[in-house]
C-alpha positions in Angstrom: 33.8 -41.8 23.8 33.2 -38.7 20.8 30.2 -38.8 19.0 27.6 -37.3 17.5 24.5 -35.8 19.7 22.5 -33.5 19.5 22.6 -30.1 21.5 19.8 -27.8 22.2 20.0 -23.8 22.9 17.7 -23.5 25.6 18.0 -19.0 24.8 16.2 -20.5 21.2 13.4 -23.2 22.5 9.9 -21.9 23.3 9.1 -25.8 24.4 6.4 -25.6 21.8 7.5 -29.8 21.9 7.4 -30.4 17.9 10.7 -31.8 18.2 9.3 -34.6 20.0 7.9 -36.4 17.5 10.7 -36.2 15.3 12.4 -38.8 17.9 11.1 -42.1 18.2 13.9 -43.3 20.3 12.6 -41.1 23.0 15.6 -39.1 23.6 13.6 -35.5 24.2 11.0 -34.5 26.8 9.1 -31.1 27.5 10.6 -30.3 30.9 10.1 -27.1 32.5 8.8 -25.3 29.6 12.1 -26.7 27.7 13.0 -29.5 25.2 15.6 -31.8 26.7 17.9 -34.3 25.9 17.0 -36.9 28.6 20.1 -39.6 27.9 22.8 -39.5 25.5 22.1 -43.0 25.6 19.0 -42.4 24.0 20.1 -40.2 21.1 21.7 -41.8 17.8 23.2 -38.1 16.9 21.2 -38.7 13.2 19.0 -35.7 14.0 15.9 -36.3 12.6 14.5 -33.9 15.2 16.4 -30.9 13.7 14.0 -30.4 10.9 10.9 -30.1 13.4 12.0 -27.4 15.2 10.2 -24.0 14.1 13.2 -21.8 16.1 16.2 -23.4 15.0 17.4 -24.7 18.4 18.3 -27.8 17.6 22.1 -29.2 16.0 24.2 -31.5 16.1 27.8 -31.5 17.7 30.6 -34.0 18.7 31.2 -34.5 22.3 32.1 -36.9 24.9 29.3 -39.1 25.4 27.8 -42.2 26.6 27.7 -44.8 24.1 24.4 -45.2 22.0 22.7 -47.9 23.3 19.4 -49.9 21.3 18.5 -52.5 23.7 18.2 -49.6 26.1 16.4 -47.2 23.5 14.2 -50.3 22.5 13.0 -51.5 26.2 11.5 -47.3 26.2 10.1 -47.1 22.7 7.7 -50.4 23.1 6.0 -49.0 25.4 4.5 -46.2 22.8 3.0 -48.9 20.9 3.5 -50.8 17.2 3.4 -47.7 15.5 6.5 -45.9 17.5 8.4 -49.2 16.8 7.4 -49.1 13.4 9.0 -45.3 13.5 12.3 -46.3 14.9 12.8 -49.2 12.6 12.8 -47.2 9.6 14.4 -44.4 10.9 17.6 -46.5 11.8 17.0 -48.4 7.9 16.8 -45.1 6.2 19.9 -44.4 8.0 21.9 -47.3 6.8 22.0 -48.1 10.6 22.1 -52.2 9.9 23.9 -52.9 13.1 21.3 -51.1 15.4 18.3 -52.0 12.9 19.2 -55.8 13.6 19.8 -54.9 17.5 16.2 -53.7 17.5 14.9 -57.0 15.8 16.7 -59.2 18.0 15.1 -57.2 20.7 11.4 -57.7 19.7 12.2 -61.6 18.9 14.0 -62.1 22.6 10.5 -60.4 23.9 7.9 -62.2 21.7 6.7 -59.2 20.4 5.8 -58.7 16.4 8.0 -57.2 14.0 6.2 -54.5 12.0 6.8 -54.2 8.4 9.1 -51.8 8.9 9.7 -51.1 4.6 6.9 -49.2 4.3 7.0 -45.7 2.9 8.2 -43.6 5.8 5.9 -42.0 8.7 6.2 -38.4 9.3 8.6 -38.3 12.0 11.0 -40.6 10.3 14.0 -38.8 8.0 13.4 -39.7 4.1 16.6 -37.3 3.4 18.5 -40.6 4.2 16.9 -43.2 2.7 18.5 -45.3 -0.2 16.1 -44.8 -3.4 16.2 -45.2 -7.1 14.8 -42.4 -8.8 13.8 -43.5 -12.3 12.3 -40.4 -14.0 9.7 -40.3 -16.3 10.0 -37.0 -18.2 13.6 -37.8 -20.0 11.9 -38.3 -23.2 11.8 -36.4 -27.0 14.9 -34.5 -28.5 17.4 -33.1 -25.9 17.2 -29.3 -25.5 20.4 -27.0 -24.9 19.6 -24.7 -22.0 21.4 -21.2 -21.3 23.0 -21.2 -17.9 21.9 -18.2 -15.5 24.2 -18.4 -12.7 25.7 -14.8 -12.4 27.9 -15.1 -9.2 31.0 -16.7 -7.5 31.3 -18.6 -5.5 28.1 -19.3 -4.3 28.3 -21.5 -1.4 27.5 -19.4 1.9 30.7 -20.3 3.7 32.9 -19.0 0.8 30.7 -15.9 0.2 31.7 -12.5 1.0 29.0 -10.5 2.5 30.4 -7.1 0.8 30.0 -8.4 -2.5 29.3 -5.5 -5.2 27.0 -7.8 -7.0 24.4 -8.5 -3.7 23.6 -4.8 -4.1 19.7 -4.7 -4.7 19.9 -8.1 -5.5 17.0 -10.8 -5.9 18.2 -13.4 -3.9 17.8 -17.4 -4.3 19.1 -19.2 -1.3 18.8 -22.9 -2.1 19.6 -26.1 -0.5 22.6 -28.0 -1.8 20.7 -30.7 -3.5 17.8 -28.6 -5.2 19.4 -27.9 -8.5 20.2 -31.5 -8.3 16.1 -32.2 -8.0 14.7 -30.0 -10.2 16.1 -30.4 -14.0 14.7 -26.7 -14.6 16.5 -24.7 -11.7 17.9 -22.7 -13.8 15.3 -21.8 -16.0 12.7 -21.5 -13.3 14.1 -20.7 -10.3 18.1 -18.9 -11.2 17.0 -16.7 -14.1 18.1 -12.7 -12.9 19.0 -13.8 -9.0 21.7 -14.1 -7.4 22.2 -17.4 -5.8 23.7 -18.8 -2.1 23.7 -22.3 -1.9 24.1 -24.3 1.9 23.4 -27.6 3.4 20.9 -26.8 6.5 21.5 -30.5 8.2 25.3 -31.3 7.5 26.8 -27.7 7.3 28.7 -27.3 10.8 28.6 -23.4 10.9 24.8 -22.6 11.0 25.5 -20.0 13.3 27.9 -18.1 11.5 25.7 -18.9 8.2 22.6 -16.6 10.3 25.5 -14.0 11.6 26.8 -13.8 7.4 22.9 -13.2 6.0 22.0 -10.8 8.6 24.8 -9.0 7.1 23.7 -8.9 3.8 20.4 -8.1 4.5 21.4 -5.4 6.6 24.0 -4.2 4.3 23.0 -4.9 0.5 19.0 -3.5 0.6 18.5 -7.4 -0.7 14.8 -6.6 -2.9 13.5 -9.9 -2.7 14.3 -13.7 -1.1 13.4 -16.7 -2.9 13.8 -20.1 -0.9 14.3 -23.5 -2.7 14.7 -26.4 -0.7 14.0 -30.2 -0.8 10.8 -32.0 0.8 12.8 -33.9 3.4 12.2 -32.6 7.1 15.9 -31.0 7.9 15.8 -29.2 4.9 12.9 -27.1 6.3 15.7 -25.5 8.4 17.0 -23.4 5.6 13.8 -21.3 6.0 14.1 -21.0 10.1 18.1 -19.9 9.3 16.6 -17.3 6.5 14.3 -15.6 9.0 16.4 -16.0 12.1 19.1 -13.8 10.1 16.3 -11.3 8.9 15.2 -10.8 12.2 19.2 -10.3 13.4 19.1 -7.5 10.4 15.7 -6.0 11.9 15.0 -6.5 8.2 11.1 -7.4 6.9 11.7 -8.8 3.3 8.8 -11.5 2.2 10.3 -14.9 1.6 8.8 -17.0 -1.6 9.8 -20.9 -0.4 9.4 -23.8 -3.2 9.8 -27.5 -2.1 11.1 -29.8 -4.1 10.2 -33.6 -4.1 13.0 -35.9 -4.3 11.1 -36.6 -7.5 12.0 -33.5 -9.2 8.7 -32.0 -8.8 7.2 -28.3 -6.9 5.5 -29.7 -4.3 
């Protein structure tokens, strides 16, 4: 069957092992100095490990693979103890995988193992980017204020952008994750003013290598003055910085990066 499974670029992988903590299912191990996917059966294809890789060596691909097997995953996970079990259950819940979650709970009950309270705040190895949340803004009081839009270029999506566009010459770039302008209410005035905007999603977009090539072309040709990155606090979103740094390296450019993180509640972290 065809399904989403992670792919590891061995040339980029340094064997640091950071991705291991992002995979409670135990699908990853460091073997012979490289991270390896040890079995398709253990990889759920949800990509929680992507944002933990400092080299950008992990991505999702759709290919022929064995079906994911929750019970085999659980037989491996229970050996890690209560915290690993909890992290896995939270991971499934946050991604809306109710079927797999019930299978995991059934496995624990069948083997007379405690079911941890997985509905608490997710562990660091979870993926809060997919967790369903009801956000209640606390700052929307008083009279509404009319703000002036600061957008000065189009298109803004990296996939549509022409690296030779004249407005990129000597530009101050703002590279933002897709969700950031929606989460941070003052995005235009705080970040966008006097900058050229480029947006993309480091997790869901399927053209990451093309993005690196395109950004490298921009950095190489356009004499970029500054780079500001704005991304969300969820682990996968930190991949935007990895992509920008790889593009700078490919273009043989050294440009200082200002990096801002936005919380899901709309605050600068």
